[in-house]
Every structure is written in structure tokens, then in C-alpha cells.
C-alpha positions, 0 to 999 in steps of 0.5 A: 297824143295819147299819154301815160301815167305811172302811179304806184305802179298802176299804168293809165292811158290818157292823152292831150301832153307829152311822150313822158312816163310821169311817175310818184317819187318813191319818197312821197308814197306815204299817204301821209306825205303824199297828198300835198299838190294837184298833181298827187290829185291828177295822179291818184285819179289816173290809177282808179282808171286801171280797174276798168274791166279788159277787152277780155272780160268785157267782150268775153261775157257774151259766151255766158248768153245765146249769141256765143259758146265758150271755146274752152271747155274748161273754162269758168265761162263753161261752167256758168253756161252749164249752170255747174259753177258753184261758189268757189268758181273762179270767175265770181271771186276774181270779178268781185275782187276786181270791182271792189279793188276800183271802189277801194281805191275811188275810196282812198282818193276821196277820203284824202284829196281834201288834205290838198290846199289846190291851186286850180280848185276846179280841176280838183274838182273835176277830177274828183268827180270823175272818181265819184263817177267811176266809183258808181260804174264800179258798183253798177257792174257789181250789182248786175252780177251779184243783186244786193251787196256791200256799199262802202263809201270810206277806206276800212279795215279788216275788221271792219270788213268782216263785219259788212252787210249787204246793202239792198240793190234799190239803194246801190242804184239810188246811190249811184243815181244821187251820186252821178246826178250831183258829180257830172254837174261838175264835168266838162262836156269835152275835154282834150284828155281822151278816156277821161269821164266827161259829163257825157260819160257819167250820164252815159254810165248813168242811162245804163245802170237805171235801164238794167234797174228796170228790169228788176234782176234781183227780185227786191225791187219794184220801181221799174217805171222811176228807173226807165224814167231815169234812164230816159232823163240820162239819155236824153241829157247826153243827146242834148249835149250835141257832141255826139253822133254816129259814125256814117260806117259801121265797119269803122267803129272799131279801128285804130284810125277812128278811136276817140271818134265822135261815137264814142262816149267812154272807153278805155284807152291802151297804147302798144309797148306801154298799156296794151290788151290782148283783144288780138290773142283772146278772139282772133283767128288761129290762122293769124297766129293766135291763140284762138277766140275765146268765144264761138258765135252761135246761129242764133246770133246769125239767125237774128240779122235781117235780109237786105229787104228788112225780112227775118230769113224765114220770111224771105223767099228770096233768102238762100240757105246754101249762101246763108251770108249773102244779102244779109244786114250788112253788120253781119259781116261787120260782127262776124267772120264766117267762110269767105270773109276776109281776114285783116291780112287780106286772106280769106278765113274758111273754116269748113272742114273738107273745103280748107286745111287751115288751122281755123277749119272746125276740129283742127285744133282745140283752139279752132272756133267750135262753131266756125264763126269768129268775132270781127270787131277789134281785130285789126291788121295792126296787130298781126305778126307782133312777137307779143300777141298781146300787145295791142293797142286799140281802145275798148268802147265801152258806151257808144252813142248808138246805145245812148239812142237805143236806151232813150228808145227802149225808155220811151217804149217801156214808159209808153210814152214819145214812141215816134220818137223811140222809132226815129231813133231806131231807125237812125240807127239802121240807116248809116250809110254802110248799113242802109237797112229799110226803115221801119214803117208802120210799127205801132204800139208798145208790143210792136215797137219792143220786138223792133227795138230788142231786135235793133239792140241785138245786131248793133251791139252783137258781141260788145258784151251787152247780151249777157245783161240784155237777156237777164234784164229782159227776164229772157234767159231761161229760154234763150239759155237752154240748149241741149246743142250749139249750132254755128255756121251752115255750109255746103258739104263738098263732097254730098253737096248738101247744106251741113250746119256745124252742131256742138254737143255742148249744153247750156243751161239756165234757171232762176238762180242763174239771174244772179251769181252767187256771193263768193266762197272765200267772201262768206268764209271771211264774213258770215254776215253776207248771205247768199243769193238764192239757189246757191249754196 
């Protein structure tokens, strides 16, 4: 059962005990008197989990890729998509603040936990290793957005914060590698307290971070082989734990009934009415009573899905453009709502002008999807019809086992070794029971396998917040994210019988500077030592 811990008004969802709210007594809030017992360490560590990014943040990142566009044209994401953002754009400052708040909470914990004389030293050591790993997660997110950033490992005051300089990304990556390598040794393989960092979660964070580092996004580090080897070693270690596996059915990954499944390596826990999220209101259909999806998926994503024969739609003579969603890789239907899809309440989703009069029709309101397509993952019947439309309790999967297999496969491919193992992992993902795509056979050589891997990663992890980072580390964003228009669903016009593509007059632009976000304006006003990323003022 999930358990809620309240510490300094910070709520963090875990599991394993009762249904009570544990609070820190008001006479114990001073750092001088607070740090006394094992429970003090536990509650302080619980507070750190709250700083993991929200579903709205993580899932919304793919609007800034070729797989979706922002539905709301006044959003910060729209500014980033159009390459018209500047260092004062809120998304940059908010991201910087959120991650450094998490780091500060970690540093406060690590600076004070030594004051405790523990009754269960092993437990406190385990919790401390969780905090060290979470600090690495926050730094991994920051370095992936901003490149070189200040590395702060102890609590500092305002005056000291104004003297910080940017630490090279290579040093940040080495710090993460060393910290997780050391701390993961003290973490359990499994735990009854769901949501906590385990050995697999720590190694999964390391594997993903090293894979990103190999892309040399900052341009200041050139050790791809080192990073790919680290990513391979970490992902291999997760696989070797033997506690994770793919769920048989892809469609069951993002539903309440399968929270904490064997595929979940690391997640952020939520519970209705206590610590909830806004995934339904932020991504669900307008006809379900929501504000509309923050993102509108594109035809680029749809076209990535093969036919059931394992062929591209341009290479399969049986593909019918007037029935574009039929006989496709089943993951398409499990990832998107398109005309004819069944919504969680049993209604048919229909966004086609002239065919439907629902509030989901393209152009019916500013809230409706601009492309006629909607994300499907995490949209569940349990969250429909609530007076508080942001009262969702579905957990956010941050890392799942399929991604671990893909990291292992990609690392092998880029290192040009164990290519047969890489292909085995790719085929394992393709052949879930309810996916059952033809296995890839006869694909030889690094280049061909790289193409296969990138395709599989694209469709397997679609709209889970990874594409934003993938196109940057693969250095393909300049070719994928420069669009004079953004296309969406295809359908047959009711009057003419002609095939129509929803096309939006919405420009995406991406230049070299956009591989890194700018250091926020306010940070540089407060600290003149913080240099700016190239191409930003």
C-alpha cells in the first residue's frame, strides 16, 4: 500500500506501511535540533523525491521535437520550438530552479545526516545512497539542458552563490559516474517501499546519463567510447539483476492496474486526493472534460510506425493512405488517439472536420488538438469525471526496462561489438505478445543496426519525453526540427472523398545554438561569473 510522508509541507509518495500522514513536529524543524533519529533522516530523504519532475513537464518535452507541437501557441514551448526564446523565457529559469532546489535539498541532507547516531546504520546508509543518486539525477537533467553548470556539493549561502563558475560538462558526467558507482553498492535490488531508488534505478539513471554524454552535446567533451562503455556496463548490470522484464502487453504499461510492474525500473509515485498530478487535464481529450492536451502529435511520429509486415508505409503496397491507421504496428494505437480510437469512457474519438461535432474536432476551440491526434499513454478511465481534473494518481514511469534494453543495444552498436546481442534486445521488444512485429532478420553491420535501433527506440518510447533528448544527442535536430508547417492526421473529406492532411501554419526552427538552452537571464544578473552558451545573448 502507498504511504504518504509529509515533511516541511513537502509531500512524497512511497509505499509499504499504513495509511497515515507522518509529519515532522513543529518543535523539531531547526537543523540544529532536527537531526537526531533514523526517522529524521528518512523524512528528510523523502522530501527530496518531491523534486523529481512532474508528468506534465516530462511528457510535455516532446512538443519541442519533431513528434509533436505545442497546442497552445502562447506557451514557452512554442517559443523554444520556433527558436525565438531568449534567456528570459520562463521555461529556462523554471527548469534551472527546480533542479537546483532538488540539489540543495540533497546537499542539506548530506551535510546534516552525520549528526545522527543511527540505531540502524545500514538503513541510514541506504537512504543516504538514495539521496546521492537523486542528486546525480538532478545534475544529469541540468547538464543535458544547459551543458556546463555549477557543481555544488555542499550547502552554500547567497554570497557564495554569486561567485560560482560553470563546471565543464565532462566533470559533471564524471561526478555522476563516480557517485552512482559508489552509492549503488549500498542500494537494494528490490524493496517493498515502492518509488524509492533501488540498485536498478541508480544504474538505470547512470546508463541513460552516459548514453546522453556520448552524444557530446556540449561540444566540449570528446570521449564517446568511454561514455558508451559506461552506458553498456550500467545497462548490462541492470539486466543481470534479473528482477526486471517486459510486460507481455504494451497496452498495459500505463494503467493503474500495472503500477509498480516488473517493467518499472524507476518512477515517481502519486496517489489521488493526497499527492496527485495533472496528466489527464494536461493531455486528455477536450470531450472528456479536460483543458485539452498540451501537445499535439504530428504525422512525423505516425509515419514512423511500420505496417504489420514490418515495412515502412512507403514500401508496403498494401498500405491504404485512406485508412492510414489500419494494419500498423500496434504500438501506434497504444500511443495515440486518432479518428476511430476508443476513449477510456467508451466514446469514439473523432477529430475530423465535417464528420464530427464533438469538442475534439480540429478548430472547434483553441483547446482541441491542432493536428487531430492526441497522446494516449497515462490517459485512464479512473481519472474521468472528477471535479478536480488534476486529481490523477497514476505513477509516472521515469525509466522502464525496455529503455534499459535499448540503451544496452545502442551502446553495443556504437562500440561496434556484440552486435548480435543488440539485435536480440531489439527483437525482444518488437515481439511482446500484443505487439508481435516481425523479427528483424539479416541486418548486418553497425550502420544498418543503428538505423534499426533508432527506429525501435522512437516507436517504443514515443511521447514519454525521450525524443527531446534523442534528437539532440544524435545531432539530428537541425534536420528534423526545421519545418515550415506541421502536419497531423490524415482522413477522407466527407464531401469530396479526397484524402486530406491536417496541416498547421506553425513553424519549427532549430539552429546550432538550440542544442543547449541558455543560462537563465536572472542567474547571470546575480552572478557575472556565469558565461553564456554560444549563440545566446
